[in-house]
Residue frames as a rotation matrix with the C-alpha (Angstrom) as fourth column:
MET 1
0.576 0.224 0.786 -91.64
-0.459 0.884 0.085 144.86
-0.676 -0.410 0.612 205.39
THR 2
-0.423 -0.781 -0.460 -88.98
-0.882 0.240 0.405 142.55
-0.206 0.577 -0.790 203.93
ARG 3
0.750 0.621 0.229 -90.25
-0.546 0.776 -0.317 139.61
-0.375 0.113 0.920 201.96
LYS 4
-0.418 -0.906 -0.066 -88.07
-0.862 0.372 0.343 136.63
-0.286 0.200 -0.937 201.37
LEU 5
0.640 0.587 -0.495 -88.47
-0.714 0.692 -0.102 133.35
0.283 0.419 0.863 199.59
PHE 6
-0.131 -0.726 0.675 -87.17
-0.871 0.410 0.272 130.31
-0.474 -0.552 -0.686 201.20
LEU 7
0.629 0.303 -0.716 -86.44
-0.646 0.716 -0.265 127.09
0.432 0.629 0.646 199.37
ILE 8
0.276 -0.506 0.817 -85.09
-0.583 0.588 0.561 123.83
-0.764 -0.631 -0.133 200.83
LEU 9
0.142 -0.353 -0.925 -82.74
-0.915 0.309 -0.258 122.05
0.377 0.883 -0.279 198.55
GLN 10
0.384 0.186 0.905 -83.59
-0.702 0.695 0.155 118.57
-0.600 -0.695 0.397 199.75
ALA 11
-0.449 -0.560 -0.696 -81.61
-0.827 0.555 0.088 115.42
0.337 0.615 -0.713 198.79
ILE 12
0.384 0.573 0.724 -83.90
-0.695 0.696 -0.183 112.34
-0.608 -0.433 0.665 198.84
PRO 13
-0.514 -0.820 0.252 -81.75
-0.422 0.497 0.759 109.38
-0.747 0.284 -0.601 197.59
PHE 14
-0.332 0.383 0.862 -84.55
0.590 0.798 -0.128 107.71
-0.737 0.466 -0.491 195.65
PHE 15
0.642 0.690 0.335 -85.63
0.695 -0.339 -0.634 110.79
-0.325 0.640 -0.697 193.74
VAL 16
0.351 -0.622 -0.700 -82.41
-0.266 -0.783 0.562 112.73
-0.898 -0.011 -0.440 193.23
PHE 17
0.877 -0.046 0.478 -81.52
0.464 0.336 -0.820 112.98
-0.123 0.941 0.316 189.61
ALA 18
0.329 -0.809 0.487 -78.53
0.222 -0.435 -0.873 115.45
0.918 0.395 0.036 190.04
GLN 19
0.780 -0.185 -0.598 -76.17
0.569 -0.190 0.800 116.24
-0.262 -0.964 -0.043 192.83
THR 20
0.745 -0.636 -0.201 -73.31
-0.654 -0.755 -0.037 118.61
-0.128 0.159 -0.979 193.16
ILE 21
0.590 -0.658 -0.468 -70.12
-0.109 0.509 -0.854 117.14
0.800 0.555 0.229 191.62
THR 22
0.881 -0.354 -0.315 -67.98
0.427 0.307 0.850 115.62
-0.204 -0.883 0.422 194.26
GLY 23
-0.055 -0.975 -0.215 -64.68
0.785 -0.175 0.594 117.69
-0.617 -0.136 0.775 194.76
SER 24
-0.055 0.032 0.998 -66.01
0.910 -0.410 0.063 120.49
0.411 0.911 -0.007 192.61
PHE 25
0.618 0.282 0.733 -65.92
-0.056 -0.915 0.400 123.15
0.784 -0.289 -0.550 195.33
LYS 26
-0.469 -0.706 -0.531 -64.03
0.651 0.130 -0.748 124.20
0.597 -0.696 0.399 198.36
LEU 27
0.737 0.628 -0.252 -65.01
0.619 -0.475 0.626 125.86
0.273 -0.617 -0.738 201.64
VAL 28
-0.364 -0.868 0.337 -63.28
0.558 -0.493 -0.668 128.98
0.746 -0.055 0.664 202.65
ASN 29
-0.592 0.063 0.804 -63.40
-0.489 -0.821 -0.296 131.29
0.641 -0.568 0.516 205.66
ASN 30
0.231 0.682 -0.694 -64.93
0.155 0.679 0.718 128.45
0.960 -0.274 0.051 207.70
ARG 31
-0.200 -0.180 0.963 -65.50
-0.775 -0.572 -0.268 129.53
0.599 -0.800 -0.026 211.34
HIS 32
0.452 0.343 0.824 -66.56
-0.733 0.669 0.123 125.99
-0.509 -0.659 0.554 212.34
PRO 33
-0.244 -0.633 -0.734 -63.83
-0.925 0.379 -0.019 123.68
0.291 0.675 -0.678 210.98
GLU 34
-0.792 0.024 0.610 -65.09
-0.321 0.834 -0.449 120.85
-0.519 -0.552 -0.653 213.22
GLN 35
0.202 0.945 0.256 -68.32
-0.079 0.276 -0.958 120.82
-0.976 0.173 0.131 210.99
GLU 36
-0.336 -0.336 -0.880 -66.49
-0.813 -0.367 0.451 120.86
-0.474 0.868 -0.149 207.59
SER 37
-0.998 -0.048 0.032 -67.14
-0.023 0.842 0.540 117.19
-0.053 0.538 -0.841 206.69
PHE 38
-0.262 0.965 -0.018 -70.92
0.599 0.148 -0.787 117.74
-0.757 -0.217 -0.617 207.48
TYR 39
0.169 0.337 -0.926 -70.98
-0.347 -0.859 -0.376 120.81
-0.923 0.385 -0.028 205.29
ILE 40
-0.669 -0.505 -0.546 -69.17
-0.687 0.139 0.713 119.15
-0.285 0.852 -0.440 202.44
SER 41
-0.911 0.338 0.236 -71.47
0.372 0.920 0.119 116.10
-0.177 0.197 -0.964 202.53
SER 42
-0.078 0.950 -0.304 -74.55
0.472 -0.233 -0.850 118.25
-0.878 -0.210 -0.430 202.68
ILE 43
-0.020 -0.078 -0.997 -73.47
-0.671 -0.738 0.071 120.37
-0.741 0.670 -0.037 199.70
THR 44
-0.871 -0.435 -0.228 -72.61
-0.460 0.562 0.687 117.36
-0.171 0.703 -0.690 197.72
LYS 45
-0.670 0.691 0.271 -76.06
0.562 0.711 -0.423 115.83
-0.485 -0.131 -0.864 198.39
ALA 46
0.331 0.794 -0.510 -77.88
0.160 -0.580 -0.799 118.90
-0.930 0.182 -0.319 197.16
ASN 47
0.225 -0.149 0.963 -77.90
0.973 0.091 -0.213 120.06
-0.056 0.985 0.166 193.54
MET 48
0.361 -0.187 -0.914 -75.82
0.214 -0.937 0.276 123.24
-0.908 -0.295 -0.298 193.42
GLU 49
-0.339 -0.598 0.726 -75.01
0.810 0.207 0.549 122.90
-0.479 0.774 0.414 189.77
LYS 50
0.432 0.577 0.693 -77.40
0.851 -0.515 -0.102 125.72
0.298 0.634 -0.714 188.69
TYR 51
0.910 -0.229 -0.347 -75.15
0.002 -0.833 0.553 128.14
-0.415 -0.504 -0.757 190.60
ARG 52
0.021 -0.956 0.294 -72.03
0.426 0.275 0.862 127.00
-0.904 0.108 0.413 188.66
LEU 53
0.680 0.151 -0.717 -70.77
-0.453 -0.683 -0.573 129.13
-0.576 0.715 -0.396 185.76
LYS 54
0.943 -0.317 0.100 -68.91
0.281 0.600 -0.749 128.02
0.178 0.735 0.655 182.64
ASP 55
0.274 -0.924 0.265 -65.66
0.476 -0.109 -0.872 130.10
0.835 0.366 0.411 182.96
LYS 56
-0.208 -0.304 0.930 -65.83
-0.531 -0.763 -0.368 131.72
0.822 -0.570 -0.003 186.45
GLU 57
-0.760 0.000 -0.650 -65.68
0.526 0.587 -0.615 130.56
0.382 -0.809 -0.446 190.00
VAL 58
0.127 0.836 0.534 -68.83
-0.130 -0.520 0.844 131.44
0.983 -0.177 0.043 192.03
THR 59
-0.913 -0.392 -0.112 -68.72
0.065 0.132 -0.989 132.13
0.403 -0.910 -0.095 195.79
LEU 60
0.167 0.984 -0.058 -71.80
0.114 0.039 0.993 131.22
0.979 -0.173 -0.105 197.78
LYS 61
-0.630 -0.334 0.701 -72.36
-0.546 -0.453 -0.705 132.58
0.553 -0.827 0.103 201.24
PHE 62
-0.083 0.610 -0.788 -73.65
0.376 0.751 0.542 130.41
0.923 -0.252 -0.292 204.06
GLU 63
0.505 0.386 0.772 -75.19
-0.501 -0.597 0.626 131.58
0.703 -0.703 -0.108 207.27
ASN 64
0.917 -0.157 -0.367 -73.32
0.332 0.811 0.482 128.66
0.222 -0.564 0.796 208.96
GLY 65
0.700 -0.683 -0.209 -70.18
-0.281 -0.532 0.799 130.81
-0.657 -0.501 -0.564 208.96
PHE 66
-0.366 -0.864 0.346 -68.31
0.253 0.266 0.930 129.91
-0.895 0.428 0.121 205.68
GLU 67
0.274 0.326 -0.905 -68.29
-0.812 -0.426 -0.399 130.46
-0.515 0.844 0.148 201.99
CYS 68
0.276 -0.102 0.956 -68.42
0.281 0.959 0.021 127.80
-0.919 0.263 0.294 199.32
VAL 69
-0.105 -0.331 -0.938 -66.46
-0.802 -0.529 0.277 128.40
-0.588 0.781 -0.210 196.10
LEU 70
0.680 0.394 0.618 -67.78
0.120 0.772 -0.625 126.51
-0.723 0.499 0.477 193.14
PHE 71
-0.499 -0.863 0.078 -65.10
0.132 0.014 0.991 125.75
-0.857 0.505 0.107 190.51
SER 72
-0.039 0.495 -0.868 -65.95
-0.882 -0.425 -0.203 126.75
-0.470 0.758 0.453 186.98
ALA 73
0.778 0.420 0.468 -67.20
-0.154 0.849 -0.505 124.04
-0.610 0.321 0.725 184.63
LYS 74
0.748 -0.582 -0.320 -64.22
-0.453 -0.094 -0.886 124.75
0.486 0.808 -0.334 182.39
GLU 75
-0.085 -0.848 0.523 -61.82
-0.971 -0.048 -0.235 124.19
0.225 -0.527 -0.819 185.22
LEU 76
0.178 0.305 0.936 -63.47
-0.602 0.786 -0.142 120.91
-0.779 -0.538 0.323 186.05
PHE 77
0.980 0.195 0.037 -63.39
-0.065 0.490 -0.870 119.78
-0.188 0.850 0.492 182.47
MET 78
0.478 -0.875 -0.076 -59.71
-0.650 -0.294 -0.701 120.73
0.591 0.384 -0.709 182.22
ASN 79
-0.301 -0.576 0.760 -58.96
-0.950 0.251 -0.186 118.67
-0.084 -0.778 -0.623 185.26
GLY 80
-0.909 -0.123 -0.399 -60.39
-0.264 0.910 0.321 115.55
0.324 0.397 -0.859 183.61
ARG 81
-0.562 0.788 0.253 -64.05
-0.157 0.198 -0.967 115.67
-0.812 -0.583 0.013 185.01
ASN 82
-0.753 0.425 0.502 -66.70
0.656 0.439 0.614 114.19
0.040 0.792 -0.609 182.93
ILE 83
-0.021 0.677 -0.736 -68.69
0.462 -0.646 -0.607 117.46
-0.887 -0.352 -0.299 182.47
ASN 84
-0.045 0.103 0.994 -70.20
0.964 -0.257 0.070 119.31
0.262 0.961 -0.088 179.48
ALA 85
-0.575 -0.339 -0.745 -68.92
0.577 -0.813 -0.076 122.74
-0.580 -0.473 0.663 180.19
ALA 86
-0.930 0.249 0.271 -71.00
0.088 -0.563 0.821 124.09
0.357 0.788 0.502 177.20
SER 87
-0.168 0.962 -0.214 -74.15
0.631 0.271 0.726 123.35
0.757 -0.013 -0.653 179.14
TYR 88
-0.004 0.072 -0.997 -73.37
0.942 -0.335 -0.027 125.99
-0.336 -0.940 -0.066 181.82
GLU 89
0.859 0.442 0.258 -74.11
0.497 -0.841 -0.215 129.70
0.122 0.313 -0.942 181.61
GLU 90
-0.146 -0.927 0.346 -71.33
0.648 -0.354 -0.675 132.23
0.748 0.125 0.652 181.15
ASN 91
-0.920 -0.089 0.382 -73.03
-0.166 -0.793 -0.587 134.79
0.355 -0.603 0.714 183.51
PHE 92
-0.474 0.842 -0.256 -76.03
0.757 0.242 -0.607 135.18
-0.449 -0.482 -0.752 185.68
PRO 93
0.327 0.644 0.691 -78.86
0.833 -0.542 0.111 137.45
0.446 0.539 -0.714 184.42
ALA 94
-0.359 -0.484 0.798 -78.10
0.232 -0.874 -0.426 141.15
0.904 0.032 0.426 184.91
LYS 95
-0.121 0.425 0.897 -80.42
-0.757 -0.624 0.194 141.79
0.643 -0.655 0.397 187.88
TYR 96
0.615 0.291 -0.733 -79.93
0.083 0.900 0.427 138.39
0.784 -0.323 0.530 189.40
SER 97
0.020 -0.590 0.807 -78.70
-0.936 -0.294 -0.193 138.16
0.351 -0.752 -0.558 193.03
LEU 98
-0.410 -0.196 -0.891 -77.43
-0.028 0.979 -0.203 134.94
0.912 -0.058 -0.406 194.35
PRO 99
0.726 0.675 0.131 -79.26
-0.183 0.006 0.983 133.68
0.662 -0.738 0.128 197.42
TYR 100
-0.371 -0.737 0.565 -77.57
-0.865 0.052 -0.500 133.09
0.339 -0.674 -0.657 200.71
PHE 101
0.175 0.396 -0.901 -77.76
-0.200 0.911 0.362 129.60
0.964 0.117 0.239 202.16
ASN 102
-0.043 -0.084 0.996 -78.15
-0.999 0.029 -0.041 127.83
-0.026 -0.996 -0.085 205.37
ILE 103
-0.455 -0.088 -0.886 -77.43
-0.230 0.973 0.022 124.09
0.860 0.213 -0.463 206.12
LEU 104
0.492 0.719 0.492 -80.08
-0.753 0.067 0.655 122.81
0.437 -0.692 0.574 208.59
ASP 105
-0.132 -0.467 0.874 -79.22
-0.855 0.499 0.138 120.28
-0.501 -0.730 -0.466 211.39
SER 106
0.562 0.480 0.674 -80.83
-0.164 0.863 -0.478 117.60
-0.811 0.158 0.564 209.14
GLY 107
-0.408 -0.787 0.462 -78.21
0.405 0.297 0.865 118.26
-0.818 0.540 0.197 206.40
GLN 108
0.339 0.602 0.723 -80.76
0.934 -0.122 -0.337 119.90
-0.115 0.789 -0.604 204.09
LEU 109
-0.749 -0.658 -0.077 -79.81
0.642 -0.750 0.156 123.14
-0.161 0.068 0.985 202.43
MET 110
0.385 0.913 -0.137 -82.07
0.826 -0.407 -0.389 126.20
-0.411 0.037 -0.911 202.43
ALA 111
-0.645 -0.524 0.556 -81.64
0.733 -0.630 0.257 129.02
0.215 0.573 0.791 199.95
VAL 112
0.196 0.685 -0.702 -83.03
0.667 -0.618 -0.417 132.53
-0.719 -0.387 -0.578 200.75
TYR 113
-0.476 -0.193 0.858 -83.80
0.830 -0.420 0.366 134.79
0.289 0.887 0.360 198.02
GLU 114
-0.612 0.335 -0.716 -84.65
0.238 -0.785 -0.572 138.44
-0.754 -0.520 0.401 198.63
SER 115
0.273 0.893 0.358 -87.70
0.706 0.067 -0.705 139.76
-0.654 0.445 -0.612 196.95
GLU 116
-0.212 -0.334 0.919 -87.47
0.913 -0.404 0.064 141.85
0.349 0.852 0.390 193.81
ARG 117
0.753 0.524 0.398 -89.14
0.312 -0.817 0.484 144.70
0.579 -0.241 -0.779 195.74
LYS 118
0.785 -0.532 -0.317 -86.42
0.195 -0.274 0.942 144.81
-0.588 -0.802 -0.111 198.35
LYS 119
-0.076 -0.884 0.461 -83.66
0.929 0.106 0.355 144.83
-0.363 0.455 0.813 195.53
GLN 120
0.106 0.174 0.979 -85.25
0.756 -0.654 0.035 147.85
0.646 0.736 -0.201 193.95
THR 121
0.932 0.309 0.189 -85.25
0.102 -0.724 0.682 149.88
0.347 -0.617 -0.707 197.15
LYS 122
0.440 -0.855 -0.275 -81.44
0.783 0.216 0.583 149.38
-0.438 -0.472 0.765 197.74
């Protein structure tokens, strides 16, 4: 039996303290280009900064049929963004697996993490 943890990354305007930095990512391999502005808006409203690394781009996979490439914090800083690159991690922990994501019709993002047990049986 596969166990998964679902998290909804919700953007509520009155309570959001952090959001994804506007223009700090790009969509690639988008099978639904007519939805691109909706996807970009949804990702920007959510806080995806915990998935950004200091010196490396990170590719996040979405069930909606595209991938999101987060630019490195260093790249953003070098391009004049007001960002503290030193506050970002250089790598993810050794056994960490990125979740995959889904943007719901409401614009909320859902992150799906596989359970540790499933990872150990691979």
